[in-house]
N, C-alpha and C positions, 0 to 999 in steps of 0.2 A: 378220158374215162367214160364220159357219156356216150361217145361214138362207139367205143369198144363194147360196152354193155348192150347198146342197141343192135350192133351187128351180130353179137353173140346170140341174140334172140331171133335173128333173121328178119329184122324189120327194116324197111326203107324209112327215110326221113319223113316221107309223106304218111306212111302207115302209122309210125310212132306219133307223129304230130296229131293225127286224127284221134288217137287214143287219149292224148293229154290236152286236146283243145288248142293246138298251136298249128301254124302253117309250116310247111317244109322250109321256107326261108328263115323262119325264126329258129327252128331246130338247128339248121346249118350254122347260123350265127352263134348259137350257144356252144356248139361242138367245136367251133374254131376259136372260141375265146373272145369274140368281139361283142358278145352280149352276155350280161350276167344273168344266170338262171335264178329266178326268184325262189324263195324258200317253199312256197306253196307248190311250185312246179316240181321241186326236188322231192317233196313229200308224196306227190302223186306218181312220179316216175320211179321211185325206189321199188315198190312192189311190182309194178308193171314190167320192170326189167330184171326182176329177181336179183336185185343188188344186195340183198341181205343187210340193209342198214348202211351200206357204204355211202350212198348219196345223202342219207339223213345225217350222217356223221359230220358232213362239211357245212351244214346249215349255219351253225354259229359263226364260222369263218366268213361265210357269204354275207350274213347280216352285218358283221363287223366291217367288211370291205365296203358294203353299200353305204353304211353310215359315214364312212370317211371319203367316199368317192368324190372326186372333183370333176366338174364338167370339162370336156375337151373342146367345146364349141369355140368358134372364133370369138375374140374379145367383144366385138360389137353385137354378138348374138346372145351372149350369156344372160343378160337381164331378162330377155324374152324367154329363153329356155327354162329359167328358174320359175317364171310365172306359169308357164305351160305345165310344168311338172306338178304344181300344187293346185291347179285350177279345178273347181268343182263343175264348171261348165266350159265346153270348148266348141266353138262354131266356126266353120271354115267355108270360104267361097273361093273356088278354084276356076280360073277362066282360061288358063293356057297349059297347065301341067298338073299332074297328080300330086296332091299335097303330101309333104314329107312323111307324115305319120301313116300314110296308106301305101307307101312305096315298098315294093319287094326289094330284096338285096340286089338282084340283077338289074332292076330298073334304076335304082339309085346309082349303081356302078356305071350304067350307060349315061346317065345324066351328068355325072361328074367327069367322066372320061371325055366327053365331047364339049365340055365347057371351054369358052375362050376368054382370056388366054389359057393355054393348056396348063393343067395341074400335074405335078410330078406324082409318081405312083404312090409314094408314102402318104402324100396329102390326100389323094383319092381314097386310099384305104382308111385313113383316119376319118374323113368326112362320111364315108359310108357307115363305118362303125358307130359314129356319133348319131347318125340318122336312125339306125336300127335301135340304139339304146333309148332314144326318145319314145319309141313305140311301146315301151313298158307302161306308158300312161293307160293303155287299154287294160292292163292287168291289175291296176290299183284297186284296193278295197278300202272304203266304199267306192264303187265305180263312178266316175264322172259322167255327166250327161254330154254326149257328143253328137254333133250334126254336121252334115256337109251338103252344100249345093255345088254341083260340078257341072260345068258346061259340057254339052254333048260332044263337042269337038275334041275334048280331052280324051274321051273314050275311043276316038278314031285315030289318034296319033300313035303309031306303033313304035314308040321309043324302044330301042334295043333290038328291034326285029320281031318277027311273028311269034316265036316261042316266048320271049320275054314279055311281050305284050299280052299274050294269052294268060300267062301266069299272073300278070298284074290285074287283069280283069277278074280272074278267079279270087284273088285276094280281096278285091272290092266286094265280091259276093260273100266271102267269109266274114269280113269285118261287118258288113251290113246285116248279118244275122245276129250280131250281138244285141242283147236286150237293151243296152244303154246307148246304142248307136243308130242313127238314121242317115241314110245316104239318098239324096234326091238329085235327079238329073234335070238340068235346064235345057229343053229342046232347042236346037239351032233354029228351028222354024218359027220361033216366037217373033211376033212383029213389034213388040214393045219390050223394053228392058230398063229397069230402074238404076242399073249400075254398069255403065260401059267404061268405068275406070279400071283400077287395078284389082288384083286379088286381095283379100284381107282375112284376118283372123280376129275373132272376138273371144276374149277369155274372161272368166270370172274367178279370180283367185279366192281361196278360202278366207272368209271374213272381210273381203274387200270388194270395192265396186268394180264393175266391168271395165275392161280396157280393150283397145283395138291395136292391131299391128299390121303394118303394110311394109312392102319392100319393093323398090323399083330400081333396076340397074345397079344392084348391090348396095343401095342406100336404104337402110332400115329406118323405120319410124315407129316408136311406141307411143300411142295416143292415149292420154289419160284425162284430157279435158272432157268433163261430163257431156257438154253439148255436142262436141264433135263425135264422141262415142255414140250418143243417142241417135244422131243422123245416120251413122253407119249401121247401127242395129236396126233402125227403121227400114233401111233399104234391104237389109238381109231378110227381115220379116216379109217384105213384099215379094222377094225372090222365092222364098219358101212356099208362098201361096201360089205363085205362078208355075213353079217347077212340077215335074211329075211326082206323084206320091212315092213313098219308099217301095211299095210293092210294084208299082208301074215301072219305077226306075230299075228294080231288080230284073224284071222281064226284059227291059231294053238291053241291059248289060249282058244277060244270058243270050239274047238274040245276036248281039255283036260278037260274042264269043263263038257261037255256032257258025257264024259267017266267016271266021278267020280261016 
């Protein structure tokens, strides 16, 4: 229905996305039914698409479905996904790949399609849909505080090819413009580094203390010990101080996009 209304207005997914504040990959996911459109999105889209209240009419059903929805994440990942969905602060360090909440649909598709051992098509589609559904954390109100420190090498690895990589860099620029999000790049040329271990996430669930999450070779670890979490948070703070500022990082991403 959403696709039909958009096409009737003569809008591309990119044009419509700009009108409602979403990227084309997010619009695509909603039109294909792999991402649930939030009520506030439907409220904004209805008049823009001259739907005459058609989209507004389904809001109660959407809210009911969202309240009953069960995560489809792998069993070992569900406790983390639940914490991520309710956190008021989320901080991420990425040293070899674009973090899941930042990935475009095509990028995620390329990541899962090339994973070894190979996944079947149904599993790939399910994993991509789950990854896109997690990105609704950016649309929550009140908005959580989100920050990223991304190694420069991540920006240079063209996962999925030139077109997919260019779209991925554009998504980083879009997300980085959100008021509650800061993206910083750690230059490859730095001569000192406080964390040469794995990537990690730091989450602060509502009403609870901060926790950390790491994953290596498919083995996840949710860290709740206050002293261990403090050490990881300390390293993250040092990295944020060493990395390029958000504005400098944006300029670097733009430069890499122009050079593709």
